[in-house]
C-alpha positions as CSV (number, residue, x, y, z in Angstrom):
1,M,15.7,8.1,20.7
2,S,11.7,7.5,20.5
3,L,12.2,4.1,23.0
4,R,13.3,6.3,25.3
5,D,12.4,5.2,29.2
6,K,10.1,2.6,27.7
7,T,10.9,-1.0,29.3
8,I,10.1,-3.8,26.7
9,L,9.7,-7.6,27.3
10,V,11.2,-10.0,24.0
11,T,9.4,-13.0,24.5
12,R,10.8,-14.5,21.4
13,Q,13.4,-18.1,21.2
14,R,17.1,-16.9,22.8
15,E,18.9,-17.5,19.7
16,Q,16.7,-15.3,17.6
17,A,15.7,-12.5,20.3
18,T,19.6,-10.2,19.2
19,D,18.5,-8.1,16.7
20,L,15.1,-6.9,19.0
21,L,17.2,-6.8,21.9
22,A,19.6,-4.8,20.1
23,G,17.1,-2.6,18.8
24,I,15.3,-1.7,21.6
25,E,19.1,-0.7,23.1
26,A,20.0,1.2,19.8
27,R,16.2,3.5,20.1
28,G,16.5,4.2,23.7
29,G,14.8,1.5,25.3
30,R,15.7,-1.0,28.1
31,A,14.8,-4.5,26.8
32,L,13.9,-7.5,29.2
33,L,14.2,-11.5,27.9
34,L,12.1,-14.1,28.3
35,P,11.8,-17.1,26.3
36,M,8.8,-19.0,25.8
37,I,10.5,-21.1,22.7
38,S,13.3,-23.7,23.3
39,I,13.5,-26.0,19.9
40,Q,13.8,-29.5,20.7
41,D,13.5,-32.0,18.7
42,P,10.5,-34.1,17.9
43,I,9.0,-37.3,20.2
44,S,9.8,-38.9,16.8
45,W,11.6,-38.8,13.6
46,S,9.3,-41.4,12.0
47,G,6.9,-39.1,9.5
48,A,10.1,-35.9,8.7
49,D,11.8,-39.8,8.1
50,N,9.5,-41.2,5.7
51,A,9.6,-38.1,4.2
52,L,13.2,-37.3,3.4
53,R,13.5,-40.6,1.8
54,Q,11.2,-39.8,-0.9
55,L,11.6,-35.7,-1.8
56,R,11.4,-36.0,-5.1
57,A,7.5,-37.6,-4.8
58,Y,7.4,-33.9,-3.6
59,D,6.1,-31.0,-6.2
60,A,7.2,-27.9,-3.5
61,I,8.0,-27.6,-0.1
62,V,7.2,-25.4,2.0
63,F,9.0,-23.8,5.3
64,A,7.2,-21.8,7.7
65,S,10.3,-20.8,9.6
66,T,13.8,-20.8,10.2
67,N,13.9,-23.5,13.0
68,G,11.9,-25.8,9.9
69,V,15.2,-25.7,7.7
70,A,17.5,-25.6,10.2
71,Q,15.5,-28.9,12.0
72,F,14.8,-30.3,8.5
73,F,18.2,-30.1,6.9
74,R,20.2,-31.4,10.3
75,R,18.2,-34.5,10.1
76,A,18.9,-35.5,6.7
77,G,22.7,-34.9,7.1
78,E,21.9,-36.9,10.2
79,L,20.2,-39.6,7.5
80,Q,23.1,-39.1,5.7
81,I,20.6,-38.1,3.0
82,E,21.4,-36.1,-0.2
83,T,19.5,-33.4,-1.0
84,S,21.2,-32.0,-3.7
85,G,17.8,-33.4,-5.5
86,L,15.8,-30.2,-3.8
87,S,16.7,-28.1,-6.7
88,E,13.9,-29.6,-8.9
89,I,11.5,-28.7,-6.1
90,A,10.4,-25.7,-5.7
91,L,10.7,-24.3,-2.1
92,Y,8.8,-21.2,-0.7
93,A,9.9,-19.1,2.3
94,V,7.0,-17.4,4.3
95,G,9.6,-14.6,4.9
96,T,13.3,-13.3,4.5
97,K,14.8,-14.1,7.0
98,T,13.4,-18.1,6.1
99,Q,14.7,-17.5,2.8
100,D,18.0,-16.3,3.7
101,A,18.0,-19.4,5.8
102,L,17.2,-22.0,2.7
103,Q,19.9,-20.2,0.8
104,Q,22.7,-20.0,2.9
105,K,22.6,-24.1,2.2
106,G,22.7,-23.1,-1.4
107,F,19.2,-23.3,-2.6
108,H,17.1,-20.8,-4.3
109,V,13.3,-19.8,-3.0
110,A,11.0,-20.1,-5.8
111,G,8.6,-17.7,-4.2
112,M,7.9,-15.8,-1.0
113,P,4.6,-13.5,0.4
114,E,4.3,-10.2,0.0
115,E,3.1,-10.7,4.1
116,Y,5.0,-12.6,6.2
117,S,2.7,-14.9,7.8
118,A,1.3,-18.1,6.8
119,Q,-2.0,-16.3,5.5
120,G,0.1,-14.6,3.4
121,L,1.0,-17.9,2.0
122,V,-1.9,-18.9,1.1
123,R,-3.1,-15.4,-0.4
124,Y,0.1,-15.9,-2.1
125,F,-0.5,-19.6,-3.1
126,R,-3.8,-18.6,-4.5
127,T,-2.2,-16.7,-7.8
128,M,-1.0,-20.3,-8.7
129,N,-2.6,-23.5,-9.9
130,V,-1.2,-25.6,-8.0
131,R,-4.4,-28.5,-7.6
132,G,-2.6,-31.4,-8.0
133,K,0.6,-30.5,-6.4
134,R,2.0,-32.5,-3.5
135,F,3.3,-30.2,-0.9
136,L,5.6,-31.3,2.1
137,L,5.3,-28.6,5.2
138,P,7.8,-29.4,8.0
139,R,6.5,-27.4,11.3
140,G,6.6,-27.6,14.7
141,D,4.4,-28.9,17.1
142,R,2.6,-26.3,17.9
143,G,2.0,-25.2,14.2
144,R,-1.6,-23.7,13.4
145,S,-3.8,-25.3,10.2
146,E,-4.3,-21.6,8.4
147,L,-1.3,-22.6,5.4
148,S,-2.5,-26.7,5.3
149,D,-6.0,-25.8,5.4
150,G,-5.5,-23.0,2.8
151,L,-3.7,-25.6,0.4
152,M,-6.3,-28.1,0.8
153,E,-8.9,-25.8,-0.1
154,L,-6.7,-25.2,-3.4
155,G,-7.1,-28.6,-4.5
156,A,-3.2,-29.7,-2.8
157,T,-2.5,-32.5,-1.4
158,V,0.0,-32.0,2.2
159,E,1.5,-33.6,4.0
160,L,2.5,-32.7,7.6
161,V,5.9,-33.2,9.1
162,E,6.8,-32.7,12.6
163,V,10.5,-31.5,13.0
164,Y,10.7,-29.6,16.3
165,R,9.3,-29.0,19.3
166,N,7.8,-25.6,20.8
167,V,9.1,-25.6,24.7
168,P,9.0,-22.5,27.4
169,D,12.9,-21.3,28.0
170,I,12.1,-20.1,31.2
171,G,15.8,-19.7,33.6
172,A,16.5,-18.3,36.4
173,A,15.6,-14.3,35.5
174,A,11.8,-15.3,34.9
175,S,11.0,-14.2,39.0
176,G,12.3,-10.6,38.4
177,V,10.4,-10.1,35.1
178,W,7.4,-11.3,36.5
179,H,7.4,-9.0,39.0
180,S,8.0,-6.1,36.9
181,L,4.6,-6.9,34.7
182,N,2.8,-7.6,37.7
183,S,3.9,-4.0,39.0
184,G,3.3,-2.3,35.8
185,S,6.9,-1.0,35.0
186,I,7.1,-3.5,31.8
187,D,5.6,-1.2,29.1
188,V,5.5,-3.5,26.0
189,V,5.4,-7.0,25.5
190,I,6.1,-8.3,21.9
191,F,5.7,-11.3,21.0
192,A,6.6,-13.3,17.5
193,S,5.0,-15.8,17.4
194,P,1.6,-17.7,18.2
195,T,3.1,-20.7,20.2
196,A,5.3,-18.2,22.3
197,A,2.0,-16.0,22.6
198,V,0.2,-19.3,24.4
199,H,3.2,-20.5,26.3
200,F,2.9,-17.4,28.0
201,H,-0.6,-17.5,28.6
202,E,-0.7,-20.8,30.2
203,L,2.2,-19.9,32.6
204,L,0.2,-16.3,33.6
205,T,-2.8,-17.6,34.4
206,G,-1.4,-20.8,35.7
207,S,2.0,-21.3,37.7
208,M,2.3,-17.8,38.3
209,H,-1.9,-16.9,38.6
210,L,-0.8,-13.2,37.4
211,Q,-3.6,-10.6,35.2
212,F,-1.9,-8.7,32.4
213,P,-1.6,-5.1,33.5
214,P,-4.0,-2.9,32.1
215,R,-1.3,-0.4,31.0
216,T,1.0,-2.7,29.7
217,K,0.7,-2.9,26.0
218,V,0.7,-5.8,23.6
219,A,2.9,-5.5,19.8
220,V,2.6,-8.9,17.6
221,I,4.7,-9.0,14.4
222,G,2.5,-10.0,12.7
223,P,-1.5,-10.9,12.1
224,T,-1.1,-14.7,12.8
225,T,0.3,-14.1,16.5
226,G,-2.4,-11.0,16.7
227,S,-5.0,-14.0,16.5
228,A,-3.2,-16.7,18.5
229,L,-3.6,-13.4,21.0
230,R,-6.8,-13.1,20.9
231,E,-7.9,-16.4,20.9
232,L,-6.4,-16.9,24.5
233,G,-8.5,-13.6,25.5
234,M,-5.2,-11.3,25.2
235,P,-5.2,-7.4,23.7
236,V,-3.5,-6.9,20.6
237,D,-2.3,-3.1,20.5
238,I,0.8,-2.8,17.8
239,V,0.8,-4.7,14.8
240,A,3.6,-4.8,12.6
241,S,3.0,-3.8,9.1
242,V,6.5,-5.6,7.8
243,S,6.9,-8.7,9.6
244,T,10.4,-8.0,10.9
245,S,12.0,-7.1,14.1
246,E,12.9,-3.9,12.4
247,G,9.2,-3.5,11.4
248,L,7.7,-4.2,14.3
249,L,10.1,-1.9,16.6
250,D,8.9,1.1,13.9
251,A,5.5,-0.1,14.8
252,I,6.2,0.3,18.6
253,E,7.3,3.6,17.7
254,L,4.5,4.8,15.9
255,Y,2.6,3.7,18.9
256,F,2.9,5.9,21.1
257,E,4.3,9.2,18.9
258,N,0.6,8.4,18.6
């Protein structure tokens, strides 16, 4: 019960927040949910559709999220495109959750970085010869450029296709959460993606007109999300050394123990 008496706000997508919410409660804390992300289809599928129709033209596909996996294969199904040929293409995943999503669809994952982040993927590809290889990166509308820039610097050809949009999912309970935050009764706010951080900051400084309370700590799932928060001028107090829900909660526990 090492998080006893701690109130922790989770900003993750509702469908992906289950592990965090249950983990907080199991460790004695009080969990609040304010989803900053709802996954919707892209405004246009044209880029993704073109890529799906010529899958064999790519040497590798890199999936940076489970959302990317779900949307990519759902669209393939809608277009009645046979994806069995992907077994001949190297598929890479940013972390264990994304790897699991691919494996559940029957695909072998060629590689995954030790550090579950875009920066970790770039470091992973530096150990390989990717010059001249053609990479496909299915991603969201707010995807950052670290991975694509890193691959291009290594001599690869990169094609980015949008397979989903991230929009805030602000429900009826939001006003109560904002009041709790403004009053300083929230101990930690968790961010699991740069997009969630951006949406939160936009609401915090825009329609809510609130300042981030000094006593409230910020915990992030990895360095990429931490960098996004710092770029927004927000503090980063806790960074998970292992970019998973359990790793993030371990980091929060360790912070308060010290």
